[in-house]
N, C-alpha and C positions, 0 to 999 in steps of 0.2 A: 255296245253291250255293257251290262252291269258287271261289276267286279265279282269274280268267284274265287274262292280260296279252298285249297285242299286242307280239310280239317282232319288231323290225325285222330281225333275223337270220332270214330266212325269210318275212317279211311276213305273219304270221298270228297269230291268237290262240292261246295255249297255256295249259294249266293251270299255275299257278305252284307249283312244288315246290322249295323252297330246298334247298341242299346239306345243311344240318343242320336237322332239323325244329324249327320255332319260332324259328330264327335267320336273319336276313337281312343280308347284306353288300351295301351300296349305295354306289356312287361316282357323284358328279355332277361333271362338268367345270365348274369355276368360271370366273371372269372373268380377263381380262388387265388388270392394274391400271395403266392409263395415262390413264384418263379416267373421268368419272362414268358410272354405269350408265344404260342406256336402257330403254325400256319392254319391249323384247324380252327383256332380261335379267330384268326383273321377272316377265314371264309364265313363263319357265322356272323361276325360283326358287320362285315361288308354286306352280306345278304339282307340283314335287318335294317341297315342304314339305307339301302335302296328301297326297301319296303316302306319305311317311314317317309322318305323323300317322295315316293310315288303317292302315298295316301295324302300327303299335304299338297302335292301338285294337283291332285284330283279335287281339291277344295275342302278337305276335312281338317278339322282342328284336332291334332294328335297330341295326346299327353304320353310322352315316351319315358318310361322308367327302366333303368338298367342298374343292377346292384353290384356291389363288391362283397364277396364273402371274405371277411377279414379276420375270422377266427375259425380254426380248423386244425385237425390233427397234423396235416402236412405243414401248416404255418408254424405250429408249436415245435414240430420236429426240426424244421429249418432254423428256427430261432435258437434252439438248444445246440445244434451243430455249430452255429456261428457265435455262440456265447452272448446272445443279445436277447431282446424281448420281442413278443409277437407284433407289437405296434411298429417297431423299427422295420421289421420284415414287410409287413403289409403296406406301410407308407412307401417303402422303397419300390415295391413292385406296382403300386398304384401310379406312382410317378413315371415308372418305366412304361406302363400301359399307355398313359397319355402321350409320352414321347413317340412311341411307335405308331399309335393309331391316329394321332394328329397328322403324321406324315401320310397316312392312308386317306386323309380327307374325311374322316368320320365326323358327323354332326354330334355335338354333345347332347346327351339326353336332357329332358326337362328336369328330372330328378335322378340323382345317383346315390342312393342310400347305401350305407354300410351296415352290416349286420350288428356290429357292436353298438351302434347308435340307437338300436331298437330293442334293447333288452326288456324295457317295461312292456312293450307290445307283445314280445315273445312270451314272457311270463304270463301275461293276461290271457293269451290264446291257449296256453297250456292249462291254466286254471279253468277256462271255459270248457275245454275238452274233458277234463277230469269231472267237472260238475255234471256234464251230460253223459257220463258213463262211457266215454269213448277213449279214455286214457287212464292210466293208473300210476301212482308213485310207488317206488320201492327203493329203499336205502339211498335216498337222495337223488335217484334218477326218476325220470318220467317216461313211460312208454305208451305208444299209441297201439290200441287194440285193433289189429287188422281185420279180424273176423267180425268186429262190430260194425263194419262198413260193407254192406251187402254188394255194393257195386265195385268193390276193389278189383282192379284188373281191366276196367272198361276202356282205359286209354291204351294200354299195352297189349291187351288181348290175352293176358296171362291168367291162368286158372289157379286158384289158391291151393287146391289139392295137388296139382302138378308141382307148384312151387315147394310145397312141403316135402314131397317125395324126392325131388331132384335138386333142391337148392342147397348150396353150400352155406350154411349159417353157423355162426359162432354159438357154441353151446353156452347158454346162460340160464341156469335153473331158476333164476328170479323172474324170468319172463313167463307170462301166462301162455304164450304161444311163440314158437321159434321165429315166426315172421314179424312179430311186433318190433317196431323200430323206435329209436330213442328220440324224444322231443327235447329232453333236458338231460345233460350229463353231469353227474357230481364231480367235483374237482378232485384232481390227484395232486400229490405233493409237487410243488414247483410250477403248476399250471396256472394260467390266468383264470380268474373266476369272478362271478358276479353273484350278489345275494338274491335268494329266491325263497319262497315258502318251504322249499324242500332242502334248503341248505345251500352253501356256495357251489356254483357250478357254471356251466356254459351251455349255450343252445346247441341242438343238433342241426345238421345241415338243412334238412327239409323244412323245418318249422320257420327258419329264418325268412325264406322267400314268401311263404304264406303271410307272415306278419308284415313284411314290407309291402306286399301287394295291397293288403287291406288298409294299411296306413295311408298310402299315397294314391290309390286308385279306387278303393272301395271293395265290397265283398264280392262283386261280380264284375269282371272285366271283359273286354272284347277279344283281345288277342294275347295269348301267352306263347312266347317263342323260346327256341333254344336248339341245340344240336340234337340229332337223332339218338346220341348216346345218353341223353337225359330223360328219354321217354320212361325208362324203368331203371332204377326205382324212383328217381327224384320227382319227376312230374306226376307219376302215379301216386306217390305219397303226398304230394302237395294237394292233389284233388281230394284224396281221402280225408286228410286232416281238416282242410278248409271247408268242404261241404258237410262234414260231420259237425263242425262247429256252427255253421250258419244256416244249414238247411237250404242253401241256394246254390245254383250253378256257379262254379268258381271262375272258369274261363269258357267263353262260348266257342272260340276257335283256337285250336292248338296247332302251331306252325313249327315244323322242324326242318332244318337244313341237313343236306347230305354230308357224307364224310369226304375227307381229302385223302387220296391215295398218292403214293410216291412211286413213280415208275411201275404203276399197276400193282403195287403191293400196299397193304395196310401200313400206315405210318406207325412206327414203333421204335422206342429207344433200343429194344433188344435187337432189332434188325439193322440198327445203325442208319436209319433213314428218317430220323426225327430232326426237324428244323425249326428253330425259333424264328419268329417274324423278324427279329433284329438281324439275324444271320442272313435271311433272304434279302432284306432291303439293302444289304451291302453289294449285292450283285444284280438285283432286279429293281427297276424303278417302281415306286409306290403305285403310280397310275397303271403301269403295265400289269401289276399284280391284281389291281382292282378290275381291269379289263378282263384278265384271265378268269377271275371268279364270275364276273357277269356274263361271260360267254357261254356258260352252262346254266341250266335251270337250277334254282337253289336247292331243290329236293334231290337232284341227281348226284351221284358220286362224281368227283372231279379228279383227274390224274395230273399231279404236279410233276412235270418232266421238262427237260430242255426243249424238246420239240414243240410242246404246247405253249411254253413261254415265248418261244421265238415267233410262233403264229400270233400270239397276243401282242407282242411288240410290233410286228408288221401291221396288224390291224389298227392299233392305236396310232402308229405313225401316219397311216392314211387319213385318219380323222384330223390329226394335227396339221397335215399338209393342207387340208382345206382351210383350217383356221389361219394358217400362215398366209395363204393367198388372200383371204378376206381381210386380214390385218394390213397386208400390203396394198390392197385396193383402197382401203380407207385412208391410209397414209398418203395416197396419191390423189386424193380428192374425190373418189367415187362415192356415190350415195345410193341407197337401196331403191329399186324400182320393181315393177311387176315381173313376175316369172312368166315366161312365154306359155301360151296354151299348147295343147297336144299331149299325146300319150307319153312322149319321151320324158316329160317333166312332171307327170302325175305322181311319181314317188316322192317328189319334193312337196308339191301342193298338198298331198294327202299324208305326209309324214306323221303329223301329230295324231291323226285319227287312227292310222295303222299302228303306231306305237302304242296308243292307248288300248286298242283291241288286244294287242299281244300282252300287255301288262295286266289287263283286266282278266286274262286267262291265267289266274294263279301266279301273277308276277313273273311272266315268262320273259326274262331278260334276254335269253338267247334269240327268241323270235323278234323281240324289239330291236336288238342290235342288227339283225338281218335287214329290217326295214331301214335302219339308219345307213347301212352300207348301200342299199338300193338308192337312197336319196343322195348319198355322196357321189355315186356314179353319175346320177343325173345332173347334179350341180357341176361336176367337172366338165360336162359338155358346154358349159357357159364360161369356162376359164378362158382368159385372154392374156396375152403377153403385154398388151398395151391398153390399159383401161381408159386412157385418154382418147384413143382412137375408136374404141368400142365401148362407150359408156353404158349402153343398154345391156350388153352382156355382163359387164362388171357389176352393174347395179342389180341385175337379176341374181347373179352369183351371191352378192351380199345379202339380198333378201332371203334367198334359200338358206344360207347359213344361219341367219338370224332366226328363222323358223325352227331350226334344229337345236339351237342353243339351249332352250329349256329342257329338251329331252336329254342332252348330254349332262345337264345339271342333275336330273333325276338319277342318272347312273354315277354321278360324282366324277365325271370325266372332263377333260379339257380345262382344267383349273388354272393352268399356267399360260402366260404368253407363249406363242409358238417358239420364238427365239430362245426363251429360257428352257423350254422342254428339250429342244435339239442340242442346245449348248451343254446341258447337263447330262450328256450321254454317258452311260456306264459301259465300258468296254467289256464285252462278255468273255473275251479270252485273256484280258489283262495285258495284252501286248500292244495296245494302241491302235490296232486295226479296227476299221469300221465293222460293227457287229453284223453278222449274217442277216438278222431280222431287218436291220436298216437297209441293207443292200437289196433284199427281196422287195421291201416296200418301195424303194426308188425304182426298181425295175418295173414293178406293177404300175407306178405312176407314169413312167415313160411309155409303157404299152398303151395306157389310156390316152395319153397325149397324142401318140401317133395315130390311134384309132379315130380321133376327132380332127386329124390332119394339122395338129398344132406341132409342126416339126421343130419350131424354134424351142419350145419347151422340152421336147424329146432330146434335142441336142444339148440343151443346158444340163439336163439330168445326167446324160452320158458323160459330159465334161466334168461334172461335180464328182462322179464316181471315179473317173480317171485321175482327177486331182487327189482323191482319197486313196489311190493305190489299187483301184479295182478295174480290171479289164472286162469289157463285155464282148461277146461274140454272138451275132445274130445268125441263126440257121433255120432250116425248114421246120424243125421241131420246136422253135422258140429261141429265147435268149438264155445263154449260159454265161457264167462269170467265173473269174478266178482272181486271186490276189496277185499283184505284181511280185516278182521275186525280189 
């Protein structure tokens, strides 16, 4: 099947047809660098990292641009609080961004523009809008005239009259209309500023992205992405100012990821359930967090809680156990050979086509991972305790794993040697005990080994748990466990 994408502009799935065949121009709204990134930022960046990886896996040449907003009221406020300048603050948190997201395995974009490096382009775009009667200067500021763009609200579905009657807007008598928004802000005492035809000042938030998109990708792009919180006003305003200036479609597909909830509540500092990515990575492995995000469709809300993280850990452990076996077979001289025929191994032989079908359905990573688990179950039927005695099974196991490798790479998973992944275990309780998610993963592996009558492997897993201080009890209802006293 061909790739379809849910386009927020129209709220429907549409076949993806790039402007130029085989080439994709994609822009993702980046972060405002005044503080450490939180898990909502992590969810958005992982979602679009996977989208970019999949587009490239599918044979497209992707030009990926993600910006940094490095001048903003919050940045200025933070600089004043700390007695420093905006540049020190923005540089500090850009460096922190890289530190955190490099651990998450994010690909670096092709271009990472900063707003303050594009002041000439921003000023030129403001001049273009003024010349076209779509914006107006007043006392050193420049405002965009919302009523001058007839299609305002086409992305968010908001009606101008409703916005006027119900919106909470700052009263500014200088505006021609309360909904008009700032393209350029005149400087205040002590604030950083740049020269412009309207006097010293700095850009507004919305105009920055339009200018950076046009500079690096052109006046019309294929995909513009961001979190759902950016639909209004940021992305709505980007459309208005960009299309008013050029007379062209700004972005053909608008893609927005869902929110992160914490224990089924909206993440909020006031509720005390707000977590930075750096805090989370002290207790959760980066790949486990990636797996957790990928286990839900990018548009769906996702609930960050201990139970869901434990499930993610157990699932990723199962993938790494397959890699561990494959690495062991290779080290003992096995080499890939044909996967046996039959329905039992169809999930392996068809893994790539099934994976692509899922991802072509609006990047459905949840369904794609389901196919990977099906393939892993099939591969495990080929596991052997003695690859030298059963080279055919070991070779078929290796071949199956090698077919899955490119799919794991699309999701950004299995980046480490298996030994490193398991050696770098983070104790969930901080007491040195084997984490519950690891125990459940091993029990599931033992169950699969016993189902295929590989009793030696089942006994090995039981002994490893016993050595780690975990007792297993097999009963009619299944296997239960407990820590040794």
